[in-house]
N, C-alpha and C positions, 0 to 999 in steps of 0.2 A: 569316138573311142573304139579301139580295136575289138572286134568280135571274132571268136573262133568257135566253130561247130565241131564237136567230137561225136562221130556217128558210128553205128554198126558195131557196138560192143556190148558185152554184158557188164552191168554196173551194180556193185553192192554199195548203196548210198550211205548206210548207217542212219538213215532218216526213217523213223518208225512209221511216219505217214506215207512214205513212198520208198519202200526198202530196195526195190529194183528199178532199173531204168535201162534205156538203150541209147540215149543221146544226152549230151550236155551242150549248153551254150555258155562260153566264157566271155564276159564283158569286162574288159580291162583286167583288173586283178581279182575280180569276183565271179561267182557263178550266177548267171542270169536265169538259166532255165534248166530243169531236169525233167526228162520224160521220154517221149518216143521221137522217132526221126521226123515225122510230119510236124509235130508240135515244135521241134527245134527249128525247122526251116521257116515255119510260120512266125516264130518269135524273132528270128534274126533279121537284121536289115540287109538290103542289097550290098554286095561287096564283102560280106563276111567270109572268112576263110573256112573251108570245110576240110576235115581230115577223116577219112574212112579208116577206122581202126581194125578192119578186117577180122572181126570176131574176137578181138582181145578182151581183156577183163580189167575194169577200172575200179579202184578202191580209193578212199581218201588217202592222202599222203600219210605215211607212217610217222608217229610221234615217238621219238626215242626219249623216254621219260627219265632215265637215269644213266648217265655215262660220263666219261672224262675225255673231252675232245682234245684238249692240249696234251694230256697224258698219252692218248692214243697216237696223235701225230708225232710226238717225240719218240715213242717206242719204235716207230718205223725205221729209225736209224740205228737201233740197238741190236745186239745179238739175239736172234730169235731162238728161244729155248722152249717153245711150246710143243706139246705132243700133237701130231706124230713127227714134227720136224726133228725133235730129239726124243729118244726112248730110253736112254740110260745116262748115268753119270759120265760114263766114258764118252758118250756123244756130246754131252755138255762141255766136257774138257776139250774135246777136239774143236768145237765151235769157238770157245773162248780162246784157246791157244792160237787158232788161226787169226782171230781179230787182234790178239796181242802182238803177233808177229809183224803186223803192218801198222802198229800203233807206236808212236815215239815212247821210248823208255820213260817211265814215271807218269805217263798220261793215263787217265781212267779208261777202263773197259767196262761198259755198261751192258747188262743183259737182262732179259725178262722172260717170264712165262712158264717156267718149269712147274710140274705138279708131281710131288714126291709119290703120290698114290699111283701114278702111271709109269714111273721110272722102274726099270728092271730091278733095281736094288731096293725099292720100296723104302727109301730114306731120303733125307735132305743131303745135298752135297755139303762138304765141310771145308773149312779154310785150307786144310791139307790138300784136298782135291783141287782147289783153285790155285794154290801155291805151286803145284806140280807143273802147271801149264802157263802160269803167268806170275813168276816170282818177282818180276821187276815192274809190275803194273798194279796199282790198286784196282780191285775188282768189286763190283756191286751187282749181285745177281738177285733179282726180285722174283719171288714166287708169283705164279699166275694170279693169285688172289690179291696181290698188292699189299697184303697184311703182314708179310714177313720177308726177310731177305737174308742172303748169305754173303759175307765179305771175306776176303783173304787176309793174310798176315800184314801185307803192306797197307791195306785199308785200316786194319785194327790199329796199327802204329800211328797212322795219320790222325785218327780220332782219339788216340790215347786210351783206348778200351783195354782194360786188363782184368785179371781175376778179381780185383778189388772194386771194379766199377759197379756202383749200385744200380739196381733196376729202376727205371722211371715209372711213374704212375701209368698204368695201362700198358706196360711193356715188360720185356724180359730179355736179358742177355743170357743165352743158353751156354752152360758150361759142361765140360766133359768130366769124367770120373776123377781127374786130378785137380779139378777146379779151374782149369784154363778155358777161355772162351772157345767154343767150337767154330765161331764165325756166324752162327745163326742168331738173327735179331728178330724178336717178335714184336709186332705192333709198334708202339711208340718208341721202342728202343732203336728203330731205324733213324729216328731224328738225331741220334748221337753221331751218325755218319753223314747225313745229308748236307750239313753246312760245309763239309770239306769237298763236296762234288761241285765242279764249276756250274754256276747258274746259267740257264739258257738266256740269250739276249732277247730283247723285245722283238727283233725280227724273227728269231727262232720260234718264239711263241706264236706269232702271226702265221708263219709258214706252217707250223704244226696244225693250226686250225684249218688252214686251206687244204692241207693234205687230208685231214680227217673229213672235211666237207665233201671233197671229191668222191671219196669212197661211200659216204653216207648217201649222197644223191643217187649213186649208181645202184643202191639197194632200195630205192623208193622212199627214203627218209626225207621228209620236208621240214620237220621241226625237231629240235634237240633241247633237252634240259640238262645242262652241264652241272655235274654234282660236286660243286665245291670250288668256288673262286676264292683263293686264299691270300691274294696279294694284289696291290695296286697295279703291278705289272701285268698280271693276268687279266684284270678288269680292262686295262687299256688295250691289251692285245685283242680282246673280243670286240671292242669298239672299232679299232683300226680294221680288223678283218671284215666286220660287217659293213662299215661305212665307206672305207677306202678301197678295200680289195674286192668288194662285191660278193662276199660270201652269202650265197642265197638262202642258206638254212635259217629258218626262224629259230632264235635261240633265247632260252630263258636261263638266267644265271642264278644258281643257288649260291648264296653268299656264305662262305665258310666261317666257322666260329672265330678265327683270328681277326676277322674284319668287323665283327658285330659291334664292338664299341665305337669304331670309327663311323660306320654307316648310321648307327643310331644317333650319334652326336650330330651328324649332318642333317638328320631328319629324313633320310632316304627311306622309302617305303617299298614294299613288294608291289609289283605292277608298274613301277616307274619305267618309262620307255614306251615303245610301241610294239606292233606285232612282228617287227624284225628283230629287235633286241630289247629285252626287258629284264628287270630285276624280279627274281622269284623268291623262294623261301630262304630262311636261314638254315644252314645245314650243320648238324651235330653228329658226333659219334658216341654210341653208348657201349659198344663191345667190338670184338674182333671178327674173325672169319670162321665159317664152319669147316672149310677144307683145311685150314691151319689149326683147327681145334683150339681157337682162342675166342670163339663166340661164348657169351655168358649163358650158361645152361643150368638147369636145376638137377639134372642127372649127369654123372660123369660120362665123358667120351669113352668109347670102347677102343681096345687095342692102342692104348696110350701109355707112354712110359711112366706117366704119373696116374695111378689108378684113381686118384681123387680129383682129377683135373675138371674144374667147372668153368674154365675159360677166364677171360679177363674183362673187367669193367674199365672203360676208358675214364670214368669219373664216378665217384660215389653218388648215392641217391640225392643227398642234399645239394651237391654241386649241380647235378643234372636238373633238379627242380629249379635252381636259381637261374641257370642260363636259359632254360625253356621259358620261365616266367618273364625274363628280361625281353626275349624276342617276342613273345606273345603280347606283352604289354605295349611294346613298340609298334604293334599292329601287323607284325609279320606272320605269314604262314610258316610253320616249322616242319622241317624234314629231318628225321633222325635215323641214322643207320642203326638197326637192331636186327640181329640174326637169331641169337639164342632166345629161348623162351623166357629165361630170367631177365634178359635185357629188354625184351618186348614188354614184359610186365612193368619194368622200371620206367620205360618211356610212357606207357599208358598212365601210370601213376603221376608222372610229371605233367602230362597233358591235362589230366583230370584236375589236378590242383591249380594249374594255371587258368583253366576254364571256370573253375569254381570262384576264383578270385576276380576274374574278368570275363564274364560270359560273352561269347561271340557265336551267334547262331550258325554262321557259315564259315568256319575257320579253315576247314579242309587240311588240317594238320596231317602229316604223312609219316608212315614208317617205311624207310627204305630197306628193301630186301624182305623183311618180315618172314623169316625163314621157318624156324622150328616153333610150331604152334600147338595149342591145346584147345579143346572146345570152349573153355571159359575165356581164353584170350580172343578167339574169333567172335564170341558174343560181345565182348567189350569193344572190340574194334567197330562192330556194327552199331552198337548203342551210342558210341561217342562220335560216330561219323568220321573216323580216322581212315585215311586211304592206305591201302597196302600196295606198295610199288615193288613189283616182283620181277624176277628174271628166269623165265622158263628154260632158257638155253643153258642154265646151270646144270640141268638134269642130264643131258647127254655129255656135257663136258666134265662135270664133277660128281655125277650121281653115284658112280661106283664107289668113290671115296665117301660120300654121304652114308651109303649103306654100311661101309666098313666102320665108320666112326660112330654111327648111331644105331645100327641094326634095323631090320625090316620094320618092326612095329613103330618105332619113332619116326621113320621116314614116311609113314602113311599120312602124317600131318606135318610134313616138312615141305614147304612150298605147295600147300594144298589148294589148288586153284578152284576146283569144284566146290569144296567146302566153304571157301571164302565167298564165292558168288552166291551160292545157295543160302549162306548165312546173312546176306544183305550187305556185304562189304564191297566198296568200290575197288575193283581189282585193276591195276594199271601195269602194263608190261613194258619191259626195257631190257637192256643187255648188260649194263655195267662195263661196257667196253672201256679199256682194253682187257679187263678181266676175262671177258668171254667174247665170242663172235658177235658182231653188231648187226648182222643181217636179220631183219624182222621175220622173214620167212623161215629162218632156222628156229627162231623162238616159237613161231606158230606151230611148226612141226613138232617141236619138243612138247608143247602143251597138249597137242592132240595125241601124240604117241605114248608119252610117259615111259620112255625107255632110256636106259643109260647108254653110255658110249660103247659098252661091250655087248649091247643088245638085251640086257637083262630087264625085266619089268621093274619099274620103280614104284609108282603109286597108281595103279591102273584106275582105281575108282575116282581119281582126281582129274581125269582127262576132260578136256573141253572140246566143243565142236570147233570147226574152222572159223565159223562166223563169230563165235564168242571170243576166240583168240584175236581175231582181227579187231573186234570192238575194243579189246583191252589195249591194242596198239594205236587206236585212233581216237574214238570218242572219249575214252577214259583218260588218255594222255592229255587231251585238251581240257577236260574237266580238272585235271590235276593242277593246271596253271590258270584256272578261272577264265578260260578262253573257249568254252564250249559253244558260245554264240558266234565265234569267229571261224573256227576250224574243227576238224574231226569228223565232218560229215559232208556229203555232196547234196547241198540244198541251196535254193536261191538266197542270195545275200551273203553266203559264206565265202571266205577266201578260196580262190581257185587253186588249191593245193591237192594234187592227186598223183597216184602211181598207176602206170599201165602195165599189167602183167600179161604174159603170153596166154594164160588161161586161168580159169577159176581154180584156186587151190583145193576147193572142196571136191573137185571132180577127178583128182588124181589119188593114187594110193597114199596114205599118210607118210610113208617112208620117202615119197618123192616131192613133198611140198617144198622143201628147201631148194629144190632144183628148178622150180618154176622160174623162167627168166623174167627179169624186170626189163621191159622194153623202153619205157620212158618215165621221166619224173617231171612234173610241172609244179612250179611254185609261183603263186601270184599270176597265173595265166601264161607264164613264160616257160618254155621247155628248157630245162637246165641240165637234163641228161637224156640222151637218146641212143639206144642200140639199134641194130638193124631190125626193122619192123616188116617182116614178110607180109606182103599183101596190103600194106598200108599205102595210102595215096592222099595227096593234098590237091586242092584246086582253089 
């Protein structure tokens, strides 16, 4: 069996019994030894390969605990409307107009990523803005949050959306002062248009996963938890990408609510599969987004056209109770999107009722995002053993908007990392890519700095140490999928998944953490990404 020695590096193992080391021995796809250089050489057999890491810094492979792999891969071909690529509606118009000019008449123009809080006009684009540059193409422009979108007149006509179109449960077709649609679709109202957009082929989905995987590996990510597989085609694409295309990312699939009846009928359970591709939780939505002011809150949003806006529930409490109970009784871990404090309370109520009816000591039910909190909600999370799966990179990317929509005081417990950890809650980090940047080092910097994109303080008292943030991206991510005995730490017997960084992120100024280079990524003992490693040598 192949043995590899990795020597002469600083190593943060995440093993409480041996937190630091200088050498590893990889035996096949597992870690055989963790310790010093002499011990590694004594452990290894003759002929083992040695790699001198030249003083680099090794951490367990990062675990991206909530993201959308297919969605990210598909967006790479769409018009990029993220800040600072575009900073105004005029620049959005220019980008969409350029794409329309080289797109056949009548074909769709798809774009993604704008944030109205960062646009010069501080508003959403309108159908008129899009009509001006693409009158002969249906246009679908998705907000960076993914929870709202703008379409033009051609798209409205295709979908048959008029002033008389009723709002769906959990969504809204926004109208102007004359009663006509502005083109802005909130939350589930986007489903009115999606059936009219050509569906990606199976090959498109597999290619999207491969494109996503390449970028994740270059960022040191070795495991991914994809947040919502909603069709048989998506499930098949993950299988093909993992088994036939050699996608090296270890992937856990959150099964979306639309598939729950089918998988439950088949008897499929969470954990089915192996450490390469496995079935994870059932994923539900309880509310919308903070940046889109559709999260379900107990106090109205500030600077909102509707002074009484308390956001949107994706389903009423009795329906949420019923679907959570169905998934829980079928033996699944449950992961529910909840950002507003009202939604978080609703989800905890649903979990509490399901657990009372069917006690399960180690359920590890999750709340995805878990954004706007209160002390009583943090206490409930801890008491119930519910995991908080959060996204620190939201703070630099959307924090200025959070402050605008909530005010300073409410933001002090919005994504409150320190309060969650100190309160005894298992805190898991992720990015929600493509909603935000996927690189874990950007999220680690965000959790340590607690500053918005403009440089303003966000919630300084909630800052973490570098080591705490790395733990939330490694050990906690493995715990979230019941795999803490397989990965998340560098210790004998664990899977040989690791990231090699140029240096320890704790030794650079916090503002420079995201710039620390990822030199190599190893999955199952195999180097799957490698940059130029100055001073490194093998023998």
